[in-house]
C-alpha positions as CSV (number, residue, x, y, z in Angstrom):
1,M,-15.8,-35.9,-55.4
2,L,-18.4,-35.0,-58.0
3,C,-18.8,-36.3,-61.5
4,V,-19.8,-33.5,-63.9
5,Y,-22.0,-34.5,-66.8
6,A,-22.9,-31.2,-68.5
7,V,-23.1,-27.4,-68.2
8,V,-26.6,-26.1,-68.6
9,R,-28.6,-22.9,-67.9
10,A,-29.6,-22.3,-64.3
11,S,-33.2,-22.6,-65.4
12,H,-32.7,-26.2,-66.5
13,P,-34.8,-28.6,-64.3
14,G,-32.0,-31.2,-64.0
15,V,-32.4,-35.0,-64.4
16,D,-34.4,-37.3,-62.1
17,G,-32.6,-40.5,-63.0
18,P,-29.4,-41.9,-61.5
19,G,-25.9,-41.3,-62.9
20,V,-22.7,-43.4,-62.6
21,H,-22.5,-45.8,-59.7
22,R,-26.3,-45.3,-59.6
23,R,-25.8,-42.2,-57.6
24,P,-28.6,-39.6,-57.8
25,T,-27.9,-36.5,-59.9
26,A,-28.1,-32.9,-58.8
27,L,-27.9,-29.4,-60.3
28,V,-25.3,-27.0,-58.9
29,R,-26.0,-23.4,-59.9
30,S,-24.0,-20.3,-60.0
31,G,-25.6,-17.2,-61.5
32,D,-27.3,-18.0,-64.8
33,L,-25.4,-21.3,-65.3
34,G,-25.6,-24.7,-63.7
35,A,-23.9,-28.1,-63.9
36,I,-25.5,-31.6,-63.6
37,V,-23.4,-33.6,-61.2
38,S,-23.5,-36.7,-59.0
39,E,-21.3,-37.9,-56.2
40,T,-18.6,-40.5,-56.8
41,D,-16.0,-42.2,-54.5
42,G,-13.1,-41.4,-56.7
43,E,-11.6,-42.1,-60.2
44,L,-14.0,-43.3,-62.7
45,L,-13.2,-46.3,-64.8
46,A,-14.6,-46.5,-68.3
47,R,-16.8,-49.5,-67.6
48,R,-19.7,-50.1,-70.0
49,R,-22.4,-49.6,-67.4
50,D,-21.0,-46.3,-66.1
51,V,-20.3,-44.9,-69.6
52,D,-23.9,-45.8,-70.6
53,A,-25.2,-44.1,-67.4
54,H,-23.3,-41.0,-68.3
55,L,-24.8,-40.9,-71.8
56,T,-28.2,-41.6,-70.4
57,V,-28.0,-38.6,-68.1
58,L,-27.0,-36.4,-71.1
59,E,-29.8,-37.7,-73.2
60,Q,-32.4,-37.1,-70.5
61,A,-31.0,-33.6,-69.9
62,L,-31.2,-32.8,-73.6
63,M,-34.9,-33.7,-73.6
64,V,-35.7,-30.8,-71.2
65,G,-33.2,-28.1,-72.0
66,D,-30.0,-27.0,-73.7
67,V,-26.9,-29.0,-72.8
68,L,-23.1,-28.6,-73.1
69,P,-21.9,-32.3,-72.7
70,L,-18.7,-33.1,-70.9
71,R,-16.5,-36.1,-71.5
72,F,-17.0,-39.1,-69.3
73,G,-14.8,-39.0,-66.2
74,A,-14.8,-35.2,-65.6
75,L,-14.3,-34.9,-61.8
76,V,-14.1,-31.9,-59.4
77,D,-13.7,-31.9,-55.6
78,D,-17.0,-30.5,-54.5
79,A,-19.9,-28.1,-55.3
80,N,-17.7,-25.0,-54.6
81,A,-15.3,-26.2,-57.3
82,V,-18.2,-26.6,-59.7
83,R,-19.3,-23.0,-59.0
84,S,-15.7,-21.8,-59.5
85,L,-15.6,-23.5,-62.9
86,L,-18.9,-22.0,-63.9
87,D,-17.8,-18.5,-62.9
88,R,-14.3,-18.8,-64.4
89,S,-15.5,-20.2,-67.8
90,G,-18.9,-18.5,-67.8
91,P,-18.3,-16.4,-70.9
92,R,-17.3,-19.4,-73.0
93,F,-20.1,-21.5,-71.7
94,R,-22.7,-18.8,-72.5
95,E,-21.2,-18.5,-76.0
96,L,-21.5,-22.2,-76.6
97,L,-25.0,-22.5,-75.2
98,A,-26.1,-19.7,-77.5
99,R,-24.5,-21.7,-80.4
100,V,-26.1,-25.1,-79.7
101,G,-29.2,-24.0,-77.8
102,G,-32.4,-25.3,-79.3
103,R,-30.5,-27.7,-81.6
104,V,-29.4,-31.3,-81.5
105,Q,-26.6,-33.3,-83.0
106,M,-27.2,-36.0,-85.6
107,T,-24.3,-38.2,-86.9
108,V,-23.9,-39.7,-90.3
109,K,-21.1,-42.3,-90.7
110,L,-20.2,-43.4,-94.2
111,V,-18.9,-47.0,-94.3
112,R,-17.4,-48.2,-97.6
113,D,-18.1,-51.6,-99.1
114,D,-14.6,-52.2,-100.7
115,D,-15.7,-54.7,-103.3
116,A,-18.6,-52.5,-104.5
117,A,-16.4,-49.4,-104.5
118,V,-13.8,-51.2,-106.6
119,R,-16.4,-52.4,-109.1
120,H,-17.8,-48.8,-109.3
121,A,-14.4,-47.3,-109.7
122,V,-13.5,-49.7,-112.6
123,D,-16.8,-49.4,-114.3
124,N,-16.7,-45.6,-114.3
125,D,-13.1,-44.9,-115.1
126,A,-12.2,-45.8,-118.7
127,R,-8.5,-45.4,-118.1
128,L,-8.5,-47.7,-115.0
129,R,-10.7,-50.2,-116.9
130,R,-8.1,-50.4,-119.7
131,F,-5.4,-50.8,-117.1
132,V,-7.2,-53.6,-115.4
133,T,-8.0,-55.4,-118.6
134,A,-4.4,-55.2,-119.7
135,R,-3.1,-56.6,-116.5
136,R,-5.9,-58.9,-115.4
137,S,-3.8,-62.1,-116.1
138,A,-0.5,-60.6,-114.8
139,T,1.7,-63.2,-113.2
140,V,4.6,-60.8,-112.3
141,W,4.3,-59.6,-108.7
142,A,5.4,-56.1,-109.6
143,E,2.5,-55.8,-112.1
144,K,0.0,-57.1,-109.6
145,L,1.2,-54.6,-107.1
146,T,1.0,-51.7,-109.6
147,L,-2.6,-52.8,-110.5
148,G,-3.6,-52.8,-106.8
149,E,-2.0,-49.4,-106.2
150,Q,-3.9,-47.9,-109.1
151,I,-7.2,-49.3,-108.0
152,A,-6.6,-48.1,-104.5
153,I,-5.9,-44.6,-105.7
154,V,-9.1,-44.4,-107.7
155,V,-11.2,-45.9,-104.9
156,E,-9.8,-43.3,-102.4
157,R,-10.6,-40.5,-104.8
158,L,-14.1,-41.9,-105.3
159,S,-14.6,-42.0,-101.5
160,K,-13.4,-38.4,-101.1
161,Q,-15.9,-37.4,-103.9
162,D,-18.7,-39.2,-102.1
163,V,-17.8,-37.6,-98.7
164,D,-17.7,-34.1,-100.3
165,A,-21.0,-34.7,-102.2
166,V,-22.8,-36.0,-99.1
167,T,-21.5,-33.1,-97.0
168,R,-22.8,-30.6,-99.5
169,R,-26.2,-32.2,-99.6
170,L,-26.4,-32.4,-95.8
171,S,-25.4,-28.7,-95.4
172,A,-28.7,-27.7,-96.9
173,V,-30.4,-28.9,-93.7
174,A,-27.7,-28.6,-91.0
175,E,-26.8,-25.3,-89.4
176,C,-23.2,-26.5,-88.8
177,I,-21.2,-29.5,-90.0
178,S,-18.1,-31.2,-88.6
179,V,-16.4,-33.9,-90.7
180,G,-14.1,-36.2,-88.8
181,A,-11.9,-39.1,-89.7
182,A,-13.2,-42.6,-89.1
183,A,-11.6,-46.0,-88.7
184,P,-11.7,-48.2,-91.8
185,P,-13.9,-49.4,-93.4
186,A,-15.7,-46.1,-92.5
187,V,-14.5,-43.2,-94.6
188,A,-16.0,-40.3,-92.6
189,S,-18.0,-39.4,-89.6
190,I,-20.2,-36.3,-90.2
191,A,-21.7,-34.5,-87.3
192,L,-24.6,-32.2,-88.0
193,L,-26.0,-29.5,-85.8
194,V,-29.7,-29.4,-86.6
195,H,-32.9,-27.7,-85.4
196,P,-35.4,-30.3,-84.3
197,Q,-38.0,-29.0,-86.7
198,R,-35.8,-30.0,-89.6
199,L,-35.2,-33.6,-88.5
200,G,-38.0,-35.0,-90.8
201,E,-36.4,-33.2,-93.7
202,L,-33.0,-34.6,-92.7
203,D,-34.4,-38.2,-92.4
204,R,-35.7,-38.0,-95.9
205,L,-32.4,-36.6,-97.2
206,V,-30.4,-39.4,-95.6
207,A,-32.8,-42.0,-97.0
208,S,-32.3,-40.5,-100.4
209,L,-28.5,-40.6,-100.0
210,H,-28.8,-44.3,-98.9
211,D,-30.7,-45.2,-102.1
212,E,-28.2,-43.4,-104.3
213,L,-25.0,-44.7,-102.6
214,G,-26.1,-47.9,-101.1
215,D,-24.2,-50.0,-103.6
216,R,-20.9,-48.9,-102.2
217,L,-21.6,-47.0,-99.0
218,T,-23.6,-47.9,-95.9
219,I,-24.9,-45.0,-94.0
220,D,-25.0,-45.3,-90.2
221,Y,-27.4,-42.6,-88.9
222,A,-27.7,-41.7,-85.2
223,G,-29.3,-39.2,-83.0
224,P,-30.7,-36.9,-81.7
225,M,-27.9,-36.5,-79.2
226,P,-26.2,-33.6,-77.3
227,A,-23.9,-31.5,-79.5
228,Y,-20.7,-33.4,-78.6
229,S,-18.9,-32.3,-81.7
230,F,-19.7,-28.6,-81.4
231,V,-18.7,-27.7,-77.9
232,G,-14.9,-28.2,-78.0
């Protein structure tokens, strides 16, 4: 069987390094399209070293050409099955390559500091501040619960405003943006499709956002990487 890493243009030079199970990679071509593959003995398990190998192949491929990354574990029977896939889905692959070609993905994850977010919410919402002051010494469980609920509502609203504001700012640099849900304490994972010539501008923008929001949000900034979020 063959593990398929990515769809590329037939002119792509391929990757010299090994893939999963340390098997050498190869490029299977059909017309103007190709796929980066390596042999495997059967079903792939999501072991750390193999997932890392998969990601490394994709990163190396991106350095020398446009890439449509596939999820880890994509398997086909043989080279003929790869060619059949390329022929059958060729129009869609070409459309996606045109969309992401010459671009990379950067990812901005916003992680909330709950204590700082609560302080900011209370300090900047007069109604909530009065509500907190009036119930600060509450001993009745129902009043404490109500206070907690009111604070949570304001903090969530603040987080949504932050995500919207950050997304608007980033859209000035990115050609396309995909905002996804994230597991708490993260409030959003924002994928950006960016031309490499604008990465310096994006770096400076992210640094500015970090300075502005750093009291309540930590920004995890990653990339460049293949356009995982824009090829679905």
